[in-house]
MINUSE-922776 format. One record per residue: residue number from 1; residue in three letters; x, y, z of N, C-alpha, C in turn. Coordinates in steps of 0.2 Angstrom, whole numbers. Layout:
// residues N
nr NUM, rest ALA, nX X, nY Y, nZ Z, caX X, caY Y, caZ Z, cX X, cY Y, cZ Z;
...
//
This chain:
// residues 76
nr 1, rest MET, nX 135, nY 1123, nZ 301, caX 136, caY 1119, caZ 295, cX 139, cY 1123, cZ 289;
nr 2, rest ASN, nX 144, nY 1121, nZ 286, caX 147, caY 1125, caZ 281, cX 144, cY 1122, cZ 274;
nr 3, rest ASP, nX 141, nY 1126, nZ 270, caX 138, caY 1124, caZ 264, cX 143, cY 1126, cZ 258;
nr 4, rest THR, nX 145, nY 1120, nZ 255, caX 150, caY 1122, caZ 250, cX 148, cY 1120, cZ 243;
nr 5, rest ARG, nX 141, nY 1120, nZ 242, caX 138, caY 1119, caZ 236, cX 141, cY 1125, cZ 231;
nr 6, rest LYS, nX 142, nY 1123, nZ 225, caX 144, caY 1128, caZ 220, cX 138, cY 1128, cZ 215;
nr 7, rest PHE, nX 137, nY 1134, nZ 212, caX 132, caY 1136, caZ 207, cX 135, cY 1137, cZ 200;
nr 8, rest LYS, nX 131, nY 1135, nZ 195, caX 133, caY 1136, caZ 188, cX 128, cY 1139, cZ 184;
nr 9, rest THR, nX 130, nY 1144, nZ 180, caX 125, caY 1147, caZ 176, cX 123, cY 1143, cZ 170;
nr 10, rest VAL, nX 116, nY 1142, nZ 169, caX 113, caY 1138, caZ 164, cX 110, cY 1143, cZ 158;
nr 11, rest ALA, nX 109, nY 1149, nZ 160, caX 106, caY 1154, caZ 155, cX 107, cY 1161, cZ 157;
nr 12, rest SER, nX 107, nY 1165, nZ 152, caX 108, caY 1172, caZ 154, cX 103, cY 1176, cZ 149;
nr 13, rest TYR, nX 100, nY 1181, nZ 152, caX 95, caY 1185, caZ 149, cX 95, cY 1192, cZ 151;
nr 14, rest SER, nX 93, nY 1197, nZ 146, caX 92, caY 1204, caZ 148, cX 85, cY 1205, cZ 150;
nr 15, rest ASP, nX 81, nY 1201, nZ 149, caX 74, caY 1202, caZ 151, cX 72, cY 1198, cZ 158;
nr 16, rest PRO, nX 71, nY 1201, nZ 163, caX 70, caY 1198, caZ 170, cX 64, cY 1193, cZ 169;
nr 17, rest THR, nX 59, nY 1194, nZ 165, caX 53, caY 1189, caZ 165, cX 56, cY 1183, cZ 162;
nr 18, rest MET, nX 60, nY 1183, nZ 157, caX 62, caY 1177, caZ 154, cX 66, cY 1173, cZ 159;
nr 19, rest ALA, nX 70, nY 1176, nZ 163, caX 75, caY 1173, caZ 168, cX 70, cY 1170, cZ 173;
nr 20, rest ARG, nX 65, nY 1173, nZ 175, caX 61, caY 1170, caZ 180, cX 57, cY 1164, cZ 177;
nr 21, rest ILE, nX 55, nY 1165, nZ 171, caX 51, caY 1159, caZ 168, cX 56, cY 1153, cZ 167;
nr 22, rest THR, nX 62, nY 1154, nZ 165, caX 67, caY 1148, caZ 165, cX 68, cY 1145, cZ 172;
nr 23, rest ALA, nX 69, nY 1149, nZ 177, caX 70, caY 1147, caZ 183, cX 64, cY 1143, cZ 186;
nr 24, rest ALA, nX 58, nY 1145, nZ 185, caX 52, caY 1142, caZ 187, cX 51, cY 1135, cZ 183;
nr 25, rest MET, nX 53, nY 1135, nZ 177, caX 52, caY 1129, caZ 173, cX 57, cY 1124, cZ 175;
nr 26, rest LEU, nX 63, nY 1126, nZ 177, caX 68, caY 1121, caZ 180, cX 65, cY 1118, cZ 187;
nr 27, rest CYS, nX 63, nY 1123, nZ 191, caX 60, caY 1121, caZ 198, cX 54, cY 1116, cZ 197;
nr 28, rest GLU, nX 50, nY 1118, nZ 192, caX 44, caY 1113, caZ 191, cX 46, cY 1106, cZ 189;
nr 29, rest ASN, nX 52, nY 1106, nZ 186, caX 54, caY 1099, caZ 184, cX 60, cY 1096, cZ 189;
nr 30, rest GLY, nX 59, nY 1099, nZ 195, caX 64, caY 1096, caZ 200, cX 71, cY 1098, cZ 200;
nr 31, rest ILE, nX 72, nY 1103, nZ 197, caX 79, caY 1106, caZ 197, cX 79, cY 1113, cZ 201;
nr 32, rest PRO, nX 81, nY 1113, nZ 207, caX 81, caY 1120, caZ 210, cX 85, cY 1125, cZ 206;
nr 33, rest ALA, nX 82, nY 1131, nZ 205, caX 85, caY 1136, caZ 201, cX 83, cY 1143, cZ 203;
nr 34, rest SER, nX 88, nY 1148, nZ 202, caX 86, caY 1155, caZ 204, cX 89, cY 1159, cZ 199;
nr 35, rest ALA, nX 86, nY 1165, nZ 198, caX 88, caY 1170, caZ 194, cX 92, cY 1176, cZ 198;
nr 36, rest PHE, nX 98, nY 1177, nZ 196, caX 102, caY 1182, caZ 200, cX 104, cY 1188, cZ 195;
nr 37, rest GLY, nX 104, nY 1194, nZ 198, caX 106, caY 1200, caZ 194, cX 101, cY 1205, cZ 192;
nr 38, rest TYR, nX 94, nY 1203, nZ 194, caX 89, caY 1208, caZ 192, cX 87, cY 1213, cZ 197;
nr 39, rest ASP, nX 89, nY 1212, nZ 204, caX 88, caY 1216, caZ 209, cX 94, cY 1222, cZ 209;
nr 40, rest SER, nX 92, nY 1228, nZ 209, caX 96, caY 1233, caZ 208, cX 94, cY 1239, cZ 212;
nr 41, rest SER, nX 98, nY 1243, nZ 214, caX 96, caY 1250, caZ 217, cX 95, cY 1255, cZ 211;
nr 42, rest TYR, nX 96, nY 1253, nZ 205, caX 95, caY 1257, caZ 199, cX 91, cY 1253, cZ 194;
nr 43, rest PRO, nX 85, nY 1252, nZ 195, caX 81, caY 1248, caZ 191, cX 81, cY 1250, cZ 184;
nr 44, rest SER, nX 81, nY 1257, nZ 183, caX 81, caY 1259, caZ 176, cX 87, cY 1257, cZ 172;
nr 45, rest LEU, nX 93, nY 1255, nZ 175, caX 99, caY 1252, caZ 172, cX 99, cY 1245, cZ 171;
nr 46, rest GLY, nX 93, nY 1241, nZ 173, caX 93, caY 1234, caZ 173, cX 94, cY 1231, cZ 166;
nr 47, rest PHE, nX 93, nY 1235, nZ 161, caX 94, caY 1232, caZ 154, cX 101, cY 1231, cZ 153;
nr 48, rest ALA, nX 105, nY 1235, nZ 157, caX 112, caY 1235, caZ 155, cX 116, cY 1228, cZ 157;
nr 49, rest ARG, nX 113, nY 1225, nZ 162, caX 117, caY 1219, caZ 164, cX 112, cY 1212, cZ 163;
nr 50, rest ASN, nX 116, nY 1207, nZ 162, caX 113, caY 1201, caZ 161, cX 110, cY 1198, cZ 168;
nr 51, rest ILE, nX 105, nY 1194, nZ 167, caX 102, caY 1191, caZ 173, cX 103, cY 1184, cZ 172;
nr 52, rest GLU, nX 106, nY 1181, nZ 177, caX 109, caY 1174, caZ 176, cX 104, cY 1169, cZ 180;
nr 53, rest VAL, nX 102, nY 1163, nZ 176, caX 99, caY 1158, caZ 180, cX 104, cY 1153, cZ 182;
nr 54, rest LYS, nX 104, nY 1151, nZ 188, caX 109, caY 1147, caZ 191, cX 106, cY 1141, cZ 194;
nr 55, rest VAL, nX 110, nY 1135, nZ 194, caX 108, caY 1129, caZ 197, cX 114, cY 1126, cZ 201;
nr 56, rest ASN, nX 112, nY 1121, nZ 205, caX 118, caY 1118, caZ 209, cX 122, cY 1115, cZ 204;
nr 57, rest GLU, nX 128, nY 1114, nZ 205, caX 133, caY 1111, caZ 200, cX 131, cY 1104, cZ 198;
nr 58, rest GLU, nX 129, nY 1100, nZ 203, caX 127, caY 1093, caZ 201, cX 121, cY 1093, cZ 197;
nr 59, rest ASP, nX 117, nY 1098, nZ 196, caX 111, caY 1098, caZ 192, cX 112, cY 1102, cZ 185;
nr 60, rest TYR, nX 118, nY 1104, nZ 184, caX 120, caY 1107, caZ 178, cX 118, cY 1104, cZ 171;
nr 61, rest ASP, nX 120, nY 1097, nZ 171, caX 119, caY 1094, caZ 164, cX 111, cY 1093, cZ 163;
nr 62, rest ALA, nX 108, nY 1091, nZ 168, caX 100, caY 1090, caZ 168, cX 97, cY 1096, cZ 166;
nr 63, rest ALA, nX 99, nY 1102, nZ 169, caX 96, caY 1108, caZ 167, cX 97, cY 1110, cZ 160;
nr 64, rest MET, nX 104, nY 1109, nZ 158, caX 105, caY 1111, caZ 151, cX 101, cY 1107, cZ 146;
nr 65, rest GLU, nX 100, nY 1100, nZ 147, caX 96, caY 1096, caZ 143, cX 89, cY 1098, cZ 143;
nr 66, rest LEU, nX 86, nY 1100, nZ 149, caX 79, caY 1102, caZ 149, cX 78, cY 1109, cZ 145;
nr 67, rest ILE, nX 83, nY 1114, nZ 146, caX 83, caY 1120, caZ 143, cX 83, cY 1119, cZ 135;
nr 68, rest ALA, nX 88, nY 1115, nZ 133, caX 88, caY 1113, caZ 126, cX 82, cY 1110, cZ 123;
nr 69, rest ALA, nX 79, nY 1105, nZ 127, caX 73, caY 1102, caZ 124, cX 67, cY 1107, cZ 124;
nr 70, rest THR, nX 67, nY 1112, nZ 129, caX 62, caY 1117, caZ 129, cX 62, cY 1122, cZ 123;
nr 71, rest GLU, nX 69, nY 1124, nZ 122, caX 70, caY 1128, caZ 116, cX 68, cY 1125, cZ 109;
nr 72, rest LYS, nX 70, nY 1118, nZ 109, caX 69, caY 1115, caZ 103, cX 61, cY 1114, cZ 101;
nr 73, rest SER, nX 57, nY 1113, nZ 107, caX 50, caY 1112, caZ 106, cX 47, cY 1119, cZ 105;
nr 74, rest ASP, nX 50, nY 1125, nZ 107, caX 47, caY 1131, caZ 106, cX 48, cY 1133, cZ 99;
nr 75, rest ASN, nX 54, nY 1131, nZ 96, caX 55, caY 1133, caZ 89, cX 52, cY 1128, cZ 84;
nr 76, rest ALA, nX 49, nY 1123, nZ 86, caX 46, caY 1118, caZ 81, cX 39, cY 1121, cZ 78;
//
């Protein structure tokens, strides 16, 4: 079976913990998500690259709305 799903980045972090928290929040709300870019052969250089949270292309809009709503409530 050829899987042709495309992924879109919904958030980018320099902190692996924040990336994992965002991916977990999306998953808990029914949007499959994963963090990419924090696994490295050189963990001490991890700060130099962004860690991207990605979702399936069809979930992009819902994910962005959920992230925006979460950020708004965090800033309230």
